[in-house]
C-alpha positions as CSV (number, residue, x, y, z in Angstrom):
1,G,-16.4,3.3,6.8
2,S,-16.1,6.5,4.9
3,G,-15.1,9.5,7.0
4,S,-12.8,7.4,9.3
5,N,-9.1,7.6,9.4
6,D,-8.4,4.3,7.9
7,S,-6.0,3.8,5.0
8,I,-4.7,1.4,2.4
9,V,-1.0,1.3,1.9
10,L,1.7,-0.5,-0.2
11,I,5.1,-1.2,1.3
12,K,7.7,-2.3,-1.3
13,A,9.6,-5.5,-0.6
14,G,13.2,-4.8,0.4
15,S,16.2,-5.3,-1.8
16,A,19.2,-4.6,0.4
17,T,22.7,-4.6,-1.0
18,H,25.8,-3.6,1.0
19,S,23.5,-3.0,4.0
20,F,21.5,-0.3,2.2
21,D,17.9,-0.6,0.8
22,M,17.5,2.2,-1.7
23,G,14.2,0.8,-3.1
24,Q,12.2,1.0,0.1
25,R,8.8,2.7,-0.4
26,L,5.5,3.4,1.5
27,V,2.7,4.3,-0.9
28,D,-0.6,5.7,0.6
29,L,-3.4,4.8,-1.9
30,D,-6.5,6.8,-2.7
31,K,-9.6,4.9,-1.8
32,N,-13.4,5.0,-2.4
33,Y,-16.0,3.1,-0.4
34,V,-18.2,0.9,-2.6
35,D,-20.3,-0.3,0.4
36,S,-19.6,-1.4,4.1
37,E,-17.5,-4.3,3.0
38,K,-15.8,-3.2,-0.2
39,I,-13.2,-0.5,-0.9
40,K,-11.9,0.5,-4.4
41,F,-8.4,1.9,-4.5
42,T,-6.0,3.2,-7.1
43,V,-2.2,2.9,-7.4
44,P,-0.2,5.9,-8.6
45,V,0.8,5.5,-12.3
46,D,4.0,7.6,-11.8
47,K,6.8,5.0,-11.6
48,H,8.8,7.3,-9.4
49,F,6.2,6.8,-6.6
50,S,5.4,3.2,-7.3
51,P,8.1,1.5,-9.3
52,P,7.5,-2.1,-10.6
53,G,8.0,-4.9,-8.2
54,Y,6.5,-6.8,-5.3
55,Y,4.7,-5.0,-2.5
56,M,2.9,-5.8,0.7
57,L,-0.7,-4.4,0.6
58,F,-2.2,-3.5,4.0
59,Y,-5.6,-2.1,5.2
60,V,-4.9,0.0,8.3
61,N,-7.9,0.7,10.5
62,A,-8.6,4.0,12.3
63,D,-6.8,2.8,15.4
64,G,-3.6,2.2,13.3
65,K,-3.9,-1.6,13.3
66,P,-2.8,-3.2,10.0
67,S,-4.4,-6.2,8.4
68,K,-2.3,-9.2,7.3
69,A,-0.4,-8.3,4.2
70,K,-1.3,-9.5,0.8
71,I,1.6,-9.7,-1.6
72,V,0.9,-7.9,-4.9
73,K,3.1,-7.3,-8.0
74,L,3.1,-4.0,-9.8
75,S,4.3,-4.1,-13.4
């Protein structure tokens, strides 16, 4: 719940070429607790921090254990 060290993060899907992945990103999202079962979060609108494409969305609990990823598309 609120006050814990949990987080919501986006990890950009890779796009390697010539053994380099220049598009790799980890975006930590701002979150607000609606109630004990719902969290609202916002994605940065600055395209330098969260460029368009496919991302894996994770909830990471206070112990550092991530949820199963949900694939989302930012456009």
